[in-house]
Each structure stands twice: as structure tokens, then as C-alpha cells.
C-alpha positions in Angstrom: -96.1 33.3 -36.1 -94.7 35.3 -33.2 -96.5 38.4 -32.1 -95.1 42.0 -32.1 -92.3 42.9 -29.7 -93.7 45.5 -27.2 -92.2 44.7 -23.8 -89.3 47.2 -23.7 -90.2 49.4 -20.7 -89.2 53.1 -21.0 -88.1 53.0 -17.4 -85.3 50.6 -18.4 -83.9 52.7 -21.2 -81.6 55.0 -19.2 -79.9 52.0 -17.6 -79.6 50.2 -20.9 -78.1 53.2 -22.6 -75.6 53.8 -19.8 -74.5 50.2 -19.8 -73.9 50.2 -23.6 -72.1 53.5 -23.4 -69.7 52.2 -20.7 -69.4 48.5 -21.6 -70.7 48.2 -25.2 -73.3 45.6 -24.2 -76.4 45.2 -22.0 -78.2 42.0 -21.2 -81.9 41.9 -20.2 -82.7 38.7 -18.4 -86.1 37.0 -19.0 -86.8 39.5 -21.8 -88.2 37.1 -24.4 -92.0 36.5 -24.0 -92.7 32.9 -23.3 -94.6 32.2 -26.5 -91.9 33.9 -28.6 -89.2 31.9 -26.8 -91.0 28.7 -27.3 -91.4 29.3 -31.0 -87.9 30.6 -31.7 -86.3 27.9 -29.6 -88.3 25.3 -31.5 -87.2 26.7 -34.8 -83.6 26.7 -33.6 -83.9 23.1 -32.5 -85.1 22.1 -35.9 -82.3 24.0 -37.6 -79.6 22.4 -35.3 -79.9 19.2 -37.2 -78.7 20.9 -40.4 -76.2 23.3 -38.8 -72.7 23.4 -40.3 -69.5 23.7 -38.4 -68.0 27.2 -38.2 -64.4 26.8 -37.3 -61.3 29.1 -37.7 -57.8 28.9 -36.3 -56.8 32.2 -37.8 -54.6 34.5 -35.7 -57.1 37.3 -36.6 -60.1 35.5 -35.2 -60.3 31.9 -33.9 -63.6 30.4 -33.2 -65.6 27.2 -33.1 -69.4 26.7 -33.2 -72.2 25.5 -35.5 -74.4 27.9 -37.5 -77.6 27.5 -39.4 -79.8 29.7 -41.5 -82.8 31.4 -40.0 -86.4 30.1 -40.3 -89.5 32.2 -41.0 -90.2 33.0 -37.3 -86.7 34.4 -36.7 -86.8 36.4 -40.0 -90.2 37.8 -39.0 -88.9 39.0 -35.7 -85.7 40.6 -37.1 -87.0 42.0 -40.3 -90.3 43.3 -39.1 -90.0 44.1 -35.5 -86.6 44.2 -33.9 -85.2 47.5 -35.1 -88.2 49.7 -34.4 -89.2 48.0 -31.2 -85.8 47.4 -29.6 -82.9 49.2 -31.3 -84.4 52.6 -32.1 -85.5 53.2 -28.5 -82.1 52.2 -27.2 -79.8 53.8 -29.8 -82.1 56.6 -30.9 -82.0 55.9 -34.6 -83.2 53.4 -37.1 -81.2 50.3 -38.2 -81.4 48.0 -41.2 -81.4 44.2 -40.6 -78.6 42.4 -42.3 -79.8 38.9 -43.3 -76.4 37.7 -44.6 -74.7 38.3 -41.3 -77.5 36.9 -39.1 -78.0 33.2 -38.2 -78.7 30.7 -35.5 -75.5 30.1 -33.6 -74.9 26.9 -31.5 -72.1 26.9 -28.9 -71.6 23.6 -27.2 -68.8 22.0 -25.1 -65.4 22.9 -26.5 -66.7 25.8 -28.7 -65.5 29.3 -28.2 -65.2 32.8 -29.8 -61.9 34.6 -29.4 -61.6 38.3 -28.6 -62.7 40.5 -31.5 -64.8 43.4 -32.7 -67.6 43.0 -35.2 -67.4 44.3 -38.8 -69.3 47.6 -38.7 -70.1 47.3 -42.4 -72.6 44.5 -41.8 -72.8 44.3 -38.0 -72.7 47.8 -36.4 -74.9 46.6 -33.6 -76.2 43.2 -32.6 -79.2 41.7 -30.9 -78.6 38.3 -29.4 -81.7 36.2 -28.3 -80.6 33.4 -26.0 -83.0 30.6 -26.8 -81.6 27.5 -25.0 -78.8 27.3 -22.5 -77.5 25.2 -19.7 -77.7 26.6 -16.2 -75.2 29.4 -15.4 -72.1 28.7 -13.3 -71.7 32.0 -11.5 -68.5 30.7 -9.8 -66.7 30.3 -13.1 -65.7 33.6 -14.7 -64.3 31.9 -17.8 -67.4 29.9 -18.5 -68.6 30.0 -22.1 -72.0 31.0 -20.7 -70.6 34.5 -20.0 -69.5 37.2 -22.4 -66.3 39.1 -21.5 -65.9 42.7 -22.7 -62.6 44.5 -22.9 -61.4 48.1 -23.1 -60.4 49.4 -26.5 -56.7 49.9 -26.9 -56.9 50.7 -30.6 -55.9 47.6 -32.5 -55.9 45.4 -29.5 -58.1 44.7 -26.5 -57.2 46.3 -23.2 -58.3 45.4 -19.6 -61.4 43.4 -18.9 -64.3 45.8 -18.4 -67.1 43.4 -17.5 -68.2 39.8 -17.5 -71.9 39.5 -18.5 -74.0 36.4 -17.8 -76.0 35.3 -20.9 -78.9 33.1 -19.6 -81.7 31.4 -21.5 -84.5 33.8 -22.2 -82.4 36.9 -22.2 -81.8 39.5 -24.9 -78.4 41.1 -25.4 -77.9 44.5 -27.0 -74.4 44.9 -28.4 -72.2 47.6 -29.8 -69.7 44.9 -30.8 -68.2 46.9 -33.6 -66.8 49.4 -31.0 -66.0 47.1 -28.1 -63.8 44.0 -28.0 -65.6 40.9 -26.7 -65.1 37.2 -26.2 -66.9 34.0 -25.4 -64.6 31.6 -23.5 -64.5 27.9 -24.3 -67.6 26.2 -23.1 -67.0 23.6 -20.4 -68.3 20.0 -20.4 -72.1 20.0 -20.0 -72.5 23.7 -21.2 -74.3 24.8 -24.2 -76.0 28.0 -25.5 -78.1 28.3 -28.6 -78.8 31.8 -29.8 -80.4 33.9 -32.5 -77.5 36.2 -33.7 -78.8 39.3 -35.4 -76.8 42.0 -37.1 -77.9 45.5 -38.0 -76.4 48.6 -39.7 -77.5 52.2 -39.7 -80.2 53.2 -42.1 -79.2 55.6 -44.7 -80.3 59.2 -43.9 -82.5 60.6 -46.7 -81.3 63.8 -48.4 
């Protein structure tokens, strides 16, 4: 079983917080310890064989991918470690892991996720662990290996704020319920497999 998460350096926190405040997301490259990455990526590879298509052509949100339920290693990381070790230092308050909104997500050639905001009732903030990905194509701004973030114009996305590379081994902090975001259609030869984890605020005791 994977060991505790303990690598978030306090010196990184101001930059992470500022990035999330401005752009809604922050990606830490090479943030998953090697043993944890190996174990979680192995679990994802096993789950890929039973993953189900997740496809929608809805005008509200169109997408295409495959999804699979989490295994024990992923559940252990998210349920026992992730909030206290990662989210609380960044956001300054505790969060509750939402198992029903969390999964392994597999994006491969032709898959995409159109511009949207996450449902705050079960996904106020997200952690994305990028477990297996093809090499980035930095010359292609519309590559599905990047996440595009847009300004909030109320009920619609505004101008592009930032394009964020999402390489293997990275962890993404996201305030996707507040910021519009999108993953463009993956090109031939591209893939990215991730642990998609949703969290909501813990209830404050009376």
C-alpha cells in the first residue's frame, strides 16, 4: 500500500495559492513519488481493461473518455491522505472526499472534454493525479495533453486565461467549480490516464 503523502513543500504554497486564485488551477510537475506513481499507475492499468465508455453529445456538456472505479490504493490515497496533506495546506480548510464523483479517467486519441465548470455539490475542488501520459507536444496549444482555463462570464466562459501542460507524474489542484476549463480532443498517438478525485467542504461543527 502506498505510503503517506508528505512532499508538499511549504515554500511552494504561496505560488500555488496565487495560481489557483488567478487561474483556478495549479499543476505541480513530478509531484507524485516514484513508488506511489508506480503503484497507482499499475492499478489504473489493471482497471483500464474494465473501463466503460463515458460519452455525451449534450449541448450542456459534451465529452468522450473511458472511466473505471478506483482500486484500494487510490481509495487509500484519497480517503486517508489527500485532504489533510494536500488540500488543507493549499486551501486553508478541510475537505471531504467524494467517492461517487471520483474515478480513474482514461483519455485517448479522439477523446475530449468540452468547456464546463464542475458541480460544486460533489466536486468543489479537484485533485488530478496524472499517472500515464504520452510526451507533451509544447508546439500544439490545442493538444489534449493540455488543460485550457477560461475567464468567468457568468453563465458562459470568457477569454482564455491559461493553457496548462499536464504531464505524467504531475498533480493538478483545481477549483473547477469556479473556473471554466476544457481538455481539447486528443490527437493521434496521445493519451493521458489520470486519477480524478473530487472533494467538497467539510461541515463546520456548531
